[in-house]
N, C-alpha and C positions, 0 to 999 in steps of 0.2 A: 810110596807116600809114607812119611815118618809120622806116626801117631804116638801121642803121649797124653797122659792125664794132665800134665802140667800145661801143655799147649791148649788143651780144651778148657781148663780153668782160666788161663789168661784170655782166651777169646770170650768166654762168658763175662769175666770181670770188665774187660774192655767194652763190651756192649752195655753193661750196666752203667759204666761211667759215662757213656755218651748219652746226653740228654735226648738226642733224637730217636734212639732206640730203646730207651730205658723201660717205658711202659709196655712196649711190644715184648721184651724179654720177661718182664714181670708176668704179663698175661700168659705168655707161653709156658712159663714155669708153673704157674697155678694150674693151667690146663693139663700139663704133664702129671702133676700131683693128683688131680682129681680123675684123670683119664684111666680107664681100665687097661689101656694099651701101654705097657712099660717095657723096659729092658728086661726086667724080671716080673712076671705077673704077680699081682697081689694075692692070688689064690694059694700061693705057698706062704705059710704063716710068717716066718722071719725073714727069709731071703727076699720075698716080694716087697718088703717094707724098706729094705736097705737103700735102694736106689731112690725111693721117695724121700727118705730122711736126709740122704746126701744132698738132694736138690733143695729141700726145706732149709738145711743148714747153710748151703751157699747163698741162697736167696736172702735169708735173714742176715747173714753176716755182711754181705755186700750192701744190702739196703741200709743197714745201720751205719756203715761207713760213709755212704753218701748222704744220709741225713745229718750225720755228725759233721761232715765237711760243709754242708749247706748252712747249718746252725753256726758253725765257726766263722763262715763267710758273712752271714747275716749280722753276728755280733760285732765283727770288725767293721762292717758297713755302718752300723748304727753308732759305734764309737767315733768313726771318722765324721759323720754328720753332726754329732754333738759338739765337735771342736769348732770354735769360732774362728780358727785361723791365727789366733794370737799365740805368742810364744808362751811356752809353759813356765819358763823362768822369768823373773823380773830383775831387770838391771837397776841397781841403786847406786848412786854416787854418794860415797861416804865423805863426810866432812868431819875433821877432827876439831873437837872443842877443846880450847885450852883452859 
């Protein structure tokens, strides 16, 4: 089995992008951060906090991207509903006056 940090990151990001699993991943990430059972225990002053800070950083960055995409989608949806379906330009027939 070929394991890499990049594949783990892509898996985590893919789960956060999927609305079906998003809240489960958020809850699992928060549980991992709060839990005393870690890859490196928190009893070691600096080393124990590294894995928690990595998970916090990933969670915050990915959730901010999800929120940004949702806000952008919402603003385009609002802009689409405010349009009345009329063209944005007005055709005018010019008449030359002598």
